[in-house]
C-alpha positions as CSV (number, residue, x, y, z in Angstrom):
1,X,85.8,88.1,117.9
2,X,89.2,86.6,118.5
3,X,91.1,88.1,121.5
4,X,94.8,87.9,121.9
5,X,95.9,86.1,125.1
6,X,97.8,89.2,126.3
7,X,94.6,91.2,126.1
8,X,92.5,88.4,127.6
9,X,94.9,88.3,130.7
10,X,94.7,92.1,131.3
11,X,90.9,92.1,131.0
12,X,90.7,89.3,133.4
13,X,92.8,91.2,136.0
14,X,90.5,94.3,135.5
15,X,87.4,92.1,135.7
16,X,86.2,93.5,132.3
17,X,83.8,91.5,130.2
18,X,85.2,91.5,126.6
19,X,81.7,91.7,125.2
20,X,81.1,94.9,127.2
21,X,84.3,96.8,126.6
22,X,85.6,95.6,123.2
23,X,84.2,95.9,119.8
24,X,85.5,95.7,116.3
25,X,85.7,98.8,114.2
26,X,87.0,98.8,110.6
27,X,89.9,96.4,110.8
28,X,90.8,96.9,114.5
29,X,89.7,95.8,117.9
30,X,88.7,98.8,120.0
31,X,88.2,99.5,123.7
32,X,85.5,101.9,124.7
33,X,86.8,105.2,126.2
34,X,85.1,104.8,129.6
35,X,86.7,101.4,130.1
36,X,90.2,102.8,129.2
37,X,89.7,105.5,131.9
38,X,88.7,102.8,134.4
39,X,91.6,100.7,133.4
40,X,94.0,103.6,134.0
41,X,92.6,104.3,137.4
42,X,92.6,100.6,138.4
43,X,96.2,100.1,137.3
44,X,97.4,103.4,138.8
45,X,98.4,105.2,135.6
46,X,99.5,108.8,136.3
47,X,99.1,111.5,133.6
48,X,102.0,113.8,134.3
49,X,101.5,116.4,131.5
50,X,99.5,117.3,128.5
51,X,101.2,119.8,126.2
52,X,99.9,121.4,123.0
53,X,102.5,120.9,120.3
54,X,100.4,121.9,117.4
55,X,97.6,124.4,117.7
56,X,95.8,125.7,114.6
57,X,92.3,126.2,115.7
58,X,91.4,128.1,112.6
59,X,92.0,125.0,110.5
60,X,90.9,122.5,113.2
61,X,94.4,121.0,113.5
62,X,95.6,120.1,117.0
63,X,98.3,117.8,118.4
64,X,98.7,117.0,122.1
65,X,101.7,115.5,123.7
66,X,100.9,113.2,126.7
67,X,103.5,112.2,129.2
68,X,102.3,109.4,131.5
69,X,103.7,106.8,133.9
70,X,102.9,103.5,135.6
71,X,105.3,102.8,138.4
72,X,108.7,103.1,136.9
73,X,107.5,102.9,133.4
74,X,107.0,106.1,131.5
75,X,105.6,106.8,128.0
76,X,105.4,109.9,125.8
77,X,102.8,109.7,123.1
78,X,100.6,112.0,121.0
79,X,97.0,112.5,120.0
80,X,96.2,114.3,116.8
81,X,93.0,115.8,115.4
82,X,92.5,117.4,112.0
83,X,89.8,117.5,109.4
84,X,91.4,114.4,107.9
85,X,90.6,112.3,110.9
86,X,88.1,114.3,112.9
87,X,84.6,115.3,112.0
88,X,83.4,117.0,115.2
89,X,83.8,120.6,116.3
90,X,86.0,120.1,119.3
91,X,89.5,119.1,118.0
92,X,91.3,120.0,121.2
93,X,89.2,117.6,123.3
94,X,89.5,114.9,120.7
95,X,93.3,115.2,120.5
96,X,93.6,115.1,124.3
97,X,91.3,112.1,124.5
98,X,93.3,110.2,121.9
99,X,96.6,111.0,123.6
100,X,95.4,109.9,127.1
101,X,93.8,106.7,125.8
102,X,96.9,105.8,123.8
103,X,99.1,106.4,126.9
104,X,97.0,104.2,129.1
105,X,96.8,101.4,126.6
106,X,100.6,101.5,126.2
107,X,101.2,101.5,130.0
108,X,98.9,98.6,130.7
109,X,100.5,96.6,127.9
110,X,97.8,96.1,125.3
111,X,98.3,98.9,122.8
112,X,98.8,97.4,119.4
113,X,96.5,94.5,120.2
114,X,93.7,97.0,121.2
115,X,93.1,100.6,120.2
116,X,90.9,103.3,121.5
117,X,87.8,103.8,119.4
118,X,88.9,107.4,118.5
119,X,92.4,106.3,117.6
120,X,90.9,103.9,115.0
121,X,89.3,106.9,113.2
122,X,92.8,108.5,113.3
123,X,94.9,105.6,112.0
124,X,92.7,103.1,110.3
125,X,91.1,103.5,106.9
126,X,87.4,102.9,106.6
127,X,86.6,99.9,104.5
128,X,85.8,100.9,101.0
129,X,82.6,99.6,99.5
130,X,83.0,96.6,97.4
131,X,82.5,97.4,93.8
132,X,81.4,94.5,91.7
133,X,83.5,94.2,88.5
134,X,81.5,94.5,85.4
135,X,81.3,91.2,83.5
136,X,83.7,91.1,80.7
137,X,81.9,90.9,77.4
138,X,83.7,88.8,75.0
139,X,83.5,90.0,71.5
140,X,83.0,87.3,68.9
141,X,85.7,87.3,66.3
142,X,84.6,88.3,62.9
143,X,84.1,85.3,60.7
144,X,86.5,84.8,57.9
145,X,85.1,85.4,54.5
146,X,83.7,82.2,52.9
147,X,84.4,83.6,49.5
148,X,87.8,85.2,49.0
149,X,86.3,87.4,46.3
150,X,82.5,87.6,46.3
151,X,82.3,89.8,43.2
152,X,84.3,87.2,41.3
153,X,81.7,84.6,42.2
154,X,78.8,87.0,41.2
155,X,80.3,87.6,37.8
156,X,81.0,83.9,37.3
157,X,77.6,82.9,38.3
158,X,76.0,85.5,36.0
159,X,78.1,84.2,33.2
160,X,77.0,80.6,33.7
161,X,73.3,81.7,34.0
162,X,73.7,83.6,30.7
163,X,75.5,80.8,28.8
164,X,73.2,78.2,30.2
165,X,69.9,80.1,30.0
166,X,68.1,77.0,28.9
167,X,68.6,75.6,32.4
168,X,65.3,76.9,33.9
169,X,66.1,75.6,37.4
170,X,69.3,77.6,37.7
171,X,67.7,80.6,36.1
172,X,64.8,80.6,38.5
173,X,67.0,79.9,41.6
174,X,69.2,82.9,40.6
175,X,66.3,85.2,40.0
176,X,64.3,84.2,43.1
177,X,67.0,83.7,45.6
178,X,70.4,85.1,44.7
179,X,69.7,88.2,42.7
180,X,67.9,90.1,45.5
181,X,70.8,89.5,47.9
182,X,73.3,90.4,45.3
183,X,71.6,93.8,44.7
184,X,71.1,94.5,48.4
185,X,74.6,93.6,49.6
186,X,76.5,94.6,46.4
187,X,77.9,91.1,45.9
188,X,79.1,90.7,49.6
189,X,77.9,87.1,50.0
190,X,79.1,86.9,53.6
191,X,76.0,88.8,54.6
192,X,73.8,86.0,53.5
193,X,74.8,83.7,56.3
194,X,72.9,85.8,58.9
195,X,69.7,85.5,56.8
196,X,69.8,82.0,55.5
197,X,72.3,79.3,56.4
198,X,70.9,77.0,53.8
199,X,71.1,79.5,51.1
200,X,74.7,80.4,52.2
201,X,75.7,76.8,51.9
202,X,74.1,76.5,48.5
203,X,75.9,79.6,47.3
204,X,79.2,78.1,48.5
205,X,78.5,74.9,46.6
206,X,77.5,76.9,43.5
207,X,80.7,78.9,43.8
208,X,82.7,75.7,43.8
209,X,80.8,74.3,40.9
210,X,80.9,77.6,39.0
211,X,84.6,77.9,39.3
212,X,85.1,74.4,38.1
213,X,82.8,74.9,35.1
214,X,84.6,78.1,34.1
215,X,88.0,76.5,34.5
216,X,87.0,73.6,32.3
217,X,85.8,75.9,29.6
218,X,89.0,77.9,29.5
């Protein structure tokens, strides 16, 4: 734990061991209450008055004004307790404790570097649990259609098979391989790629050849 030189000097004068009196709470360095009281006594801090400026016991809201001095130096500070920053059932005692601790720390010159443990609950937010971000799932873009018009290819291929029925190889390939897919996917030949890359490539080549054949016959 890193300690500011100003704090280190004061602790040395008070003969306090930092490991005994300081600890880290949330994002602040705190001094334990009993050590703050001892520091006030050792330095000669005088608590002149404690005044209730807010008293709403029904709702557990209390604010205490503390006037204190050290030699010619005087401070006026406050301690607050409410359901927002206090979970115990004694808000008056908590507000008073906060006010006195704050006044002592101000007068001995280390407030802002060090806080009372109860003041941290009042002014510092508790760290929020780290929530791991869900991994971003990238959606694969839909593949562009290999055939601009599958049905056009289907009709063209059927026409070739009909006009060249003597070609037994083409006839068998169409009946065994192509016709089942055409019936299942209603001519949407893009579906074939997920089932058979080889067949899909063959169909693409047949499409090219078929179009060329038809165009030559026109």
